[in-house]
N, C-alpha and C positions, 0 to 999 in steps of 0.2 A: 657980830662974831661968827662966822661961818665954819662948822665943824666938818671936816672931808678925811678923808683916809685914802691910801692908796691900797693896791691888791692886797698885800702881806695883813693892814689893819683890818680888813675888811673879814678876810679872815679867821684874824683873831676874836675880832668880833662876834661873828655869826656862828663859826663852826664847819661851814660852806667854804667846799674847796678851792682853790684859786684859779683853777681849770673851768670851775661853773660857774666862779662869779665872770671869767675873762669870756665864756661864751656867753653868758647871759647878756651881756656887753655890747659883742659882738653883731649878737641876734635882736638887737635893740630894746630888751625886756629888763636892763637894769640901765640909766643915765648913767653916762661919766662920761670925762674930758682926757685929754693928753694935757700933761703939765707943760712941755713946752712946745718947740715949730724944730726941723730941720732947717740945711741953709739955703734948701727949695722955700721954705715957708708950709710946707707940710706939716700936720701931728706928730709929735715925736715925745718920747717920754715915759716916765709912768702915768697909769690909768689914775684918775682923782674923780672919788665916787665922792655927792655931797650925803653927809650922813641919815637926813631926811629921806634921799633918794633910797640908799640902802635900808632904811627903814624901813617905807611903803614896801620894796621887793621884798624881803621877807614876810610883813608881813603877810603881801599875798600870796605867797608859798604857804605860810601857817595858815590861811581861809580856805585854797585850795581842797 
């Protein structure tokens, strides 16, 4: 089983803001995928972040 978070769950788990996490995703520093696709087949919906990726991201912040 793979554990993952939406942005709100990642905020709750880390104490980081939704804006900060979303910016990290958009900048490519935090891997994440969209949960669905729109009618044209483009990614849409909530961001999904694997727990292992979130853990590595936070660990990188602590070690920096």
